[in-house]
C-alpha positions as CSV (number, residue, x, y, z in Angstrom):
1,X,-35.2,11.5,-52.3
2,X,-37.5,12.5,-55.0
3,X,-36.3,12.9,-58.6
4,X,-38.0,14.8,-61.6
5,X,-38.3,13.4,-65.1
6,X,-38.5,15.3,-68.1
7,X,-38.5,15.0,-71.7
8,X,-36.6,18.7,-73.3
9,X,-38.7,20.8,-71.1
10,X,-41.7,18.7,-70.3
11,X,-42.2,17.7,-66.6
12,X,-43.1,13.7,-67.4
13,X,-42.9,12.6,-64.1
14,X,-41.1,11.3,-61.0
15,X,-39.3,8.7,-59.0
16,X,-37.9,7.6,-55.8
17,X,-34.9,5.7,-57.5
18,X,-35.3,3.7,-54.7
19,X,-33.7,0.7,-56.3
20,X,-29.8,0.3,-57.6
21,X,-27.7,-2.3,-58.9
22,X,-23.7,-1.1,-57.6
23,X,-22.0,-3.8,-59.9
24,X,-23.8,-2.2,-62.9
25,X,-23.9,1.3,-62.0
26,X,-27.4,1.8,-62.4
27,X,-30.6,3.5,-60.2
28,X,-34.2,2.5,-61.3
29,X,-37.7,2.8,-59.6
30,X,-41.3,3.3,-60.4
31,X,-42.6,5.8,-62.9
32,X,-45.4,8.1,-61.6
33,X,-46.4,9.8,-64.8
34,X,-47.5,13.4,-65.2
35,X,-50.3,14.2,-67.7
36,X,-47.4,15.5,-69.7
37,X,-46.4,11.7,-70.2
38,X,-49.4,11.0,-72.1
39,X,-48.0,13.2,-75.6
40,X,-45.0,11.0,-75.0
41,X,-46.4,7.5,-74.1
42,X,-46.7,5.9,-77.7
43,X,-43.2,6.2,-78.1
44,X,-42.0,4.5,-74.6
45,X,-44.6,1.8,-75.3
46,X,-42.6,0.9,-78.4
47,X,-40.4,-1.2,-76.1
48,X,-42.7,-3.0,-74.4
49,X,-44.5,-3.9,-77.6
50,X,-41.0,-5.0,-78.7
51,X,-40.7,-7.6,-76.3
52,X,-43.9,-8.8,-75.8
53,X,-46.0,-10.5,-73.4
54,X,-43.4,-13.0,-71.7
55,X,-39.4,-13.7,-71.9
56,X,-40.6,-16.5,-74.4
57,X,-41.6,-14.1,-77.1
58,X,-38.9,-13.3,-79.7
59,X,-38.0,-9.3,-79.3
60,X,-39.5,-7.3,-82.5
61,X,-35.9,-5.5,-83.7
62,X,-37.9,-2.8,-85.6
63,X,-40.4,-2.0,-83.1
64,X,-36.9,-1.9,-80.5
65,X,-35.0,0.8,-82.8
66,X,-38.0,2.9,-83.2
67,X,-37.8,2.9,-79.4
68,X,-34.2,3.9,-79.1
69,X,-34.5,6.4,-81.7
70,X,-37.4,8.0,-79.8
71,X,-35.9,8.2,-76.6
72,X,-32.3,9.8,-77.8
73,X,-34.9,12.6,-79.5
74,X,-37.0,12.8,-76.4
75,X,-33.7,13.9,-74.1
76,X,-35.0,12.5,-71.0
77,X,-33.3,13.5,-68.2
78,X,-33.2,13.2,-64.5
79,X,-33.9,16.1,-61.9
80,X,-32.4,16.1,-57.9
81,X,-34.9,18.6,-55.8
82,X,-33.0,21.1,-56.3
83,X,-33.0,21.2,-60.3
84,X,-30.0,19.4,-60.8
85,X,-29.3,17.2,-63.8
86,X,-28.1,13.6,-62.4
87,X,-25.6,12.6,-64.8
88,X,-26.7,9.4,-67.1
89,X,-25.0,7.4,-69.7
90,X,-28.9,6.8,-70.7
91,X,-32.3,7.0,-69.5
92,X,-34.9,4.4,-70.1
93,X,-38.7,4.3,-69.4
94,X,-40.5,1.2,-69.2
95,X,-44.6,1.2,-69.6
96,X,-46.4,-2.1,-68.8
97,X,-49.5,-0.8,-68.0
98,X,-51.6,-2.6,-70.6
99,X,-49.9,-5.8,-70.0
100,X,-52.2,-8.2,-67.9
101,X,-51.1,-8.3,-64.0
102,X,-48.2,-5.7,-64.6
103,X,-49.8,-2.5,-64.8
104,X,-46.2,-0.5,-63.5
105,X,-44.3,2.3,-64.9
106,X,-40.3,1.9,-64.4
107,X,-37.6,4.7,-65.1
108,X,-34.1,3.2,-65.4
109,X,-30.8,5.0,-65.7
110,X,-27.1,4.1,-66.1
111,X,-24.9,6.6,-64.1
112,X,-22.1,8.3,-65.9
113,X,-20.3,9.3,-62.2
114,X,-21.6,7.1,-59.7
115,X,-20.6,9.8,-57.1
116,X,-23.3,12.1,-58.3
117,X,-26.1,10.1,-56.9
118,X,-26.9,10.6,-53.2
119,X,-25.6,8.0,-51.6
120,X,-23.1,7.2,-53.8
121,X,-23.3,3.6,-54.9
């Protein structure tokens, strides 16, 4: 099932949310951006910049805090094909397009109500 990702009233992309973790109550998948994504990309890139290129790099807490503040202000929501908002406790985007070899965009969400997700976890 294809889901639409919005920042406020802007359609910034879509995802099939093809993966899930039942124990954690999260769904995630590849993020396919629209042209509107470029208007918020710098804010999303803060998270990638904060964690660095490898898991051994120290986290830049200042950049991570800026990312968390920005993501809250963007009011990112996920909608299903019938334009219903998927109830979440939070939605995050990861932009790794500038990092060598990874070149991926991802979306992940913590479900507020697992029964609201198609094929409930």
